[in-house]
MARLO-758490 format. One record per residue (C-alpha): x negated, y, z negated; residue in one letter. Coordinates in steps of 0.2 Angstrom, whole numbers, plus 5000, padded with zeros to 4 digits. Last residue first. Example, Ala and Ser with C-alpha at 12.3 -4.5 7.8 and 13.67 -1.06 7.14 Angstrom:
MARLO-758490
493249954964s493849784961a
END
This chain:
MARLO-758490
500948965071r501248785066g503048715070p504248695056l504948535050d506748535047l507648475032r509548445032r510848455019t512648405020a514248445012g514948535028p514148465044p512348515049v512148505068t510348495075i509548585090d507648575093s506848705104g505848785091d507248785078v509048785083s510548765070v512348725073h513448735058v514848605057p516648665057t517548715041r518548605030d517348635016s515748555007a514348685006p513048685020v511248655015s509748705025i507948665021r506548735031l504848655032h502948675034g502648765017a504348805010r505848905016m507448875008s509148915015l510848885007g512448915016i513449005002g515149035010r515548965028h516749075036g515749105052r514149135042y513949185024r512149175018v511049095004s509349134999f507649044996g505849084995y504149014999e502849095011a502749265005l500849305002e500349185015p501549265027l502849155036p503349185054a504849075056p505849065073d507549015067f509249015077w510848995068l512148955081a513749015090d512749085105d511849205093r511549235075t509649255074e508449205060l506649235063g506249175046t505049305041l506149445048g507849385045r508149355027q506449405020v506349565030l508149585028d507949615009l506549735014t507649825026g508949855012a507749955002m507050045017a508750095023g509350145005l507950265002h508250314984i508850494980g508050664976e506850584963a506350464977t505650614987t504350664975g502750614984g503250494998q502450344988l503750364974d503050204966a504750124964i505350204980d503950154992g503449994982t504249864993l503949955010a502149985005e501949805000q502549755017v501349865025y499849795017k500549625019w500549635038a498749645042g498249465042a499949425051p499349525066r500649495080t502149405072r502049475054a501349635062l503149675068v503949655051w502549745041g502549885054h504449905053v504449905034l502950025033g503850145044s505550155036l504850245021t504550395033s502950495035g502050335040h500550435047s500550335064t499150335077r498050185073a499650065072l500250145088y498850075098h498749915089d500549875092v500349915111t498849805112t499849665104r501349695116w500149685131t499249525124d500949435120d501649465138d502749605143l503049605162t504049745168h505449765180g506849825169l507549655168r505849595163a505749725149l507349665142l506849485143g505149515134s506149605121l507349455119e505949325119a504949425106p506449445095s507249615096f507649755083l505949765074y504949735090g505849875098l505549985083m503649975088l503950105101v504450225087d503750175071a503450325060q502850505059k501850485075s500150555081a499550565099q499350755097y500050925104r501750905096n500950895079v500951085079t499651205074d499751365063g498851285049e500551275039a501251185055e499851055055l500151015036i502051005038r501950895053d500650785045l501950735031r501050565028r499450655027i498950605009d497150645006g497150825013y495350865019r494650695020e496250625027r496250765040y494450725045g494750545046d496350565058w495450685070d496950685081l496850635099e497550755112a499150725122l499050645140d499550475134g501250535128y501650615145g503250515147e503750445130f503150325117q502050255131s502050065132i500250005133v499049965147g498150125149r499850225149h501550155152f503250235155p504950135154v506150205167r507850135168l508150025183r508949865178r510249935165s510550075176v511149965191d512249855180e512950015171w513350085189l514249935194e515249945178l515850115183e516750035197a517949955184p518550135181d518650175162l520050295158g519950255139i521750195138r521750105155g520050015152f520749955135l522449895142e521649805157h520349725146r521549675133r522649595146p521149505155a520449435139p518749515136l517249415140a516749515156a516849675147a515849605133l514449545143d514449715153l514449805136a513049695130r511949735145c512349925144l511849925126v510249835130w509749965143a510150105131a508950015118t507550005131v507850195136n507850265118t506450155113y505350205128a505750395127n505950435145d505850625144d505650735128l506650865120g506551055115p506551195127v505251335131a503851205132a502151255125g501751075120p503150955125y504550945113a505250855098d503850745093h503650725074y505350645073e504650485079d506350385081p506550465098g506950645103v507950675119v507850795134g507750665148r508550495152i507750435168r508450315182y507050255193r506350265210d504950375202h505050515214a506850475218p507350525200d509150465196w509850535180v510350425165a511450525153s513050455161g512550275160a512050305142w513650385137f514650255146r513750125136a514250215120i516050215126q516050035130l515249985113l516450095103m518050035111e517449855111a517049865092g518749935088p519649785097g518849645106h517349645094l518549665079f519749525083d518249415088t517549425071d516249275072g515449355056a513649345062a513949375080q515249515077s514149595064y512549595076q513549665091w514349805081i512749845072n511749855089y513149975096a513050095081v511150095082a511250125101s512350275097g510950335084v509850335100h510450515103h509050585092q509250765100l510050815083r508250815077s507950985085h507651085069d507051255071p505851315057l506051405040w504351445033r503751425016g502151355023s501951195013r503851185009p504251175027n506051225027l507251155040h508451255053l509851195064t510451075051q511150905057t512950895053e513650845070e515450815069r516050645062g517450705050d516650685032s514850675035g513750625050s511950665055q511250615071w512950635079p513750505090y513950545108m515350445116a515750415134g515450545148t514250695147r514450885149g513850925131a515550975126e516150805134a514950705123a515450795108a517250755111g516950575114v515950575097a517450665088r518650535096g517550395089l517650455072r518850325065r517750195074h516150255065r516950235048y517650065055m515850005056l515650035038l517249935034a516649795045r514949785036s515849785019v516949645024e515449555030p514749545012l513349415013h512749385030l513249545038n512649645023l510849615028f511049655046p512149805040l510749895031v509249935043f510349995057l511450085044e509950195042d510550285059w511050435049f512550465037v512350615026h512250635007g511450805009r509850735017y509350734999a510750754986e510450604974g510850424970h512350384980l511250304993g509950415001r510350375019a512250375015p513050225024v514750275029g516450305020a518250285023d518550175008l519249995004r517749905010a516650014998t517449914984h516549764990p514949854986s513949974996l513050104985t512849994969q512549844980l511049924989v510349984972h510449804965f509649734981l508249844980h507949804961l508049614966r506749644980l505649724967i505649574955r505449454970g503949544977a503149534959e503249344959g504449224967p505849264979v507649184976d508749304985l510449354978e511949404988t513549304984r513049244967q512449414962w514149484966l515049354955h513749394941e514049584943w515949564941a515649454925a514549594918s515949724921h517249614913s516149584897a515549764896l517349834897l517949714884g516449764872a516749944876f518549944872d519849904885a520550034897a522450074897g522350254892r520750274903v521750224918r523350324914g522350484912i521350454928a522950414938a523850564931h522450674936l522250604953p524050634958d524550494970g523550344975s523650214988a521950254994p520850374984d520450534994r521350644980s520050594968t519950484953h518750464939l519050374922a517850384907v517650284891t516550354877k516250244862e515450324847v514550224835a514150224816v512750134807p513050104788r511550014781g510750184776p512050324778g513150414790i514750514789p515350564806l515950734813t516650724830l516750874842l517850834857h517450934873a518151024888v517351104903g517551244916r518451374906e518151294889a519051194876p518251124861l519451004852l519050954834r518850774827v518450724809a517750544810a518550394801p517550304788t516950124791d516350164808s516650134827v517150304834t518250344849r518050454864s519250444878r518750544894a519850584908a519150644925m520050724940a519350774957v520450864970r519750864988i520151034996g518751015009s518351205007e518151234988s518151064981t519451034968r519651034949c520350934935d519650894918l520350784904w520250744886i520650594876t520550544857d522050644851p522950614867e522950714884a521850864879p521551004892g520551064906t520851154923r519551204935w520051294951e518351274960t516951154964l515651164978h514351284971r512751244981g512451394992d510751375001l509151454996d508751314984r508851184998y507051134998r507151114979d508350964980v509450934965g510451094965a512151054970n513151144956t514151094941i515151194928d516351044927g515650974911d516650834902l516150824884a515750714869s514950824855e514250724840v513950804823e513150684811l513350684792e512250644777g511450494769t509550454770w508450294771g508450264790e510050334797a510750224812t511750294826f512550194840e513050264857t514150174869r514450244886l515850194898a516250204917a517950174926l518650204943h517850054952p518649934941d517549774942g515849854945m516149974930h514850104929v513950054913l513050134898r512150074883v511350184869q510450144853d509950294842v508850274827t508750424815l507250474804l507350614791r506050754791g507250894788r506950954806t507550784813d506350644816r506750534831l506950344835r507650314852m508250164861r509050174878r510050054888t510650054907l511849924912t512149824928g512249654920r510949564930r509949724934l509649774916d508849954917l507849984901t507350144893q506250144877r505750294867y504950304850e504450454839i505450584847l505650754838s504550854850g506050964858d506050884875d507050724871p508350854865s509350844849f510550984845w509851094832p510151064813g511751094805p511951214791r512051134774d513851124768g513551004753g512650874762t511550884778g512050884796l511150794810t511350844828r512150754843f512450774862r513550674873l513750744891p513950594903l515550644913w514650774923n515850854936p515550814954l513950834964n514650854981v514050764996i513550915007d514151005023e513051145028n513551295038d512151425042v512351615044q510651685050r509451805042g508151675037a509551575029v511251645024t512351515017s514051445022t514851295013l515551135017r516150995005n515950815005y516750664995v516350515006g515750394992a515950484975v514350564967y513850594949t512250694946g511350734930p509650814935y508350824921h506550884921s506651054929p508451084923g510151014923a510750974906a510250854893t511050754879e511750624891p510050574897a510050564916a510150394925g511050454940r512950424941t513750324955a515450314963f516450194974y515150064978g514950024960n513550134953g512250154940l510650264944t509050204935c507950224950l508650404953a508550454934e506850374933r506150484947l506950634939r506250594922e504450564927d503750744923a504750744907p503750594900d504550484887y503850314881g504150144887e505050114904y505849954909g506649884925l507449724921t507849554929r506049514932d505849524913d506849364910p508449384901m
END
């Protein structure tokens, strides 16, 4: 396998282990397991974690003298434990259990194989008697059968004869303790453990979550592969269970232990008792070789549907990003009630919650795995009633989706957050980021345009989109002084600014991103309402109580929402231009990395609310979501002229005032600069590419990868640099190639066509439509429209930029 299909580590460094564990996570869209060493327990250097999509639990903790409820994705029982130690002969006492931290390691190599979806480890160690032992280990989380995982460990004695003891266990004594900032919160989510043997080679563990009542069951089959049978002893415990295997070993006689595990929960569709299901599944599972073959075949099929062909180092990192996106959101996800966890199924940061990150994820999935996009949107639709209720409680109409969502769609955003730099718990006002509703609406529209799924758009999609539009129209307040509608008391994508300096209440007025996207939502809702078949429109309007007269208000608000400007640039919010300028050079000189400027200033007794300093792209997000022509049209509808010079000046203004405290910021800046300042774009594209693999945010990747940033880099190639849009029943292209990323290829699914091939080369675009009985594909580039019938290839010359 070429090196660009692997992520390899040579040597062992305990300081790097948690980062490696996150980046070496294996998953299949149903569950994922961090790349922790099976012989280690949770501690400063190691953190085993297994997470099932959508399995949450709520606990109450006392924080800063207050009772605080938090719902978390649950770290489930650990199926990995497999530890070993050497025995002598003639009844010698056993040596200590091996640990990579005990000084016995001579050689250590770890490799993540992206093509086959496996994690391999090779270790050579010297035991306390001076004897050498080689250990080769391979693990998988099965992409074909989402409930299975397996671990094969082979031991080779170098020049000695004796015995090994191997303990293969299921450990239910697990807590959520993977994020230091949450250390003051209760993390014990599991209760009512039961364990036992099922067959001579199989053990099981059953428990449930304490509040949500989800039952979780695992069964593990441990078999040896050797010339001499192993002695096996059962080791039961209150919260776990193990098999102890004693294996003869000698030179030229390697022995192996194959551990196969099944995982089921009571949330599984079409499933009864999870324990019965787990035992039955592991009983019928193939041996490791068979599982590896079917698992690899499932991965190969998935790669064929999704892979990008990008040369060089960028391509290597993009494949890693794609690998982790697919492990979190695979075709198996389409059968679940789950959303897009911002940190994947790779750790406990953000408590496994669903934010607006789907805005950066679904545009890629729409053109490869549209069935997954649809399922993720249905997660939002099932929680529409909760969003309508939240709006009503706030005195609003329509649907107010939560900034953080979990199991049932209530607002899960914490009311306090810890500043690790100062040690203080501070009020958290990020729940005022109501623009999450616009993200849901954007994804509804983008999915429907790409997939041509009219049934969804006219059904669940219409219900959500109209209710989100209703929320924005009801939130807009007429201000005679400005002769405009205003949306007040919100927080935009830049989470640094959550209030005006010295204000008694949180929130900002006329956030440009919020208002422009709200106007866009209203426009699309009006388009959709007009396009609905009359019977469906009548039925839907009646069911949600929508008076046709409300559409007149939507039309008016969509044209007269206020967008503030200052000194010739779009203001991030009303009053932004009046804030003080920050001494950027001084803070960089004092602190070096100032990505988390908010924490630095708060620890100094100051607040970032006083300064023109942003955490991440806010106004510039408009250039990420909308093509130049569409953004210009939106602003024109609102009564403003946005020419190239004004937009370029706006980009430069915020580029100089952003600390990039989010992994999404480099992505958005690279995307926007590719069209405005191409010479400066690559710096930010590189930051987006390396954000997780180099852990640029300073330790956050170890708590879970940043799924939105990873998917966003894939979409940067797919849509950002090609200018690809799916609208008006055609594929539209407006390429903005970068010198560093000018040649690449990929395939997309579009309107039922599978595998439309697209390749970008210097000066031209080649499009190939596979043979089928589908209708031709319409393509538009620089005002030229062509039709590509199935089975044909066309080359289009690109305009110079």
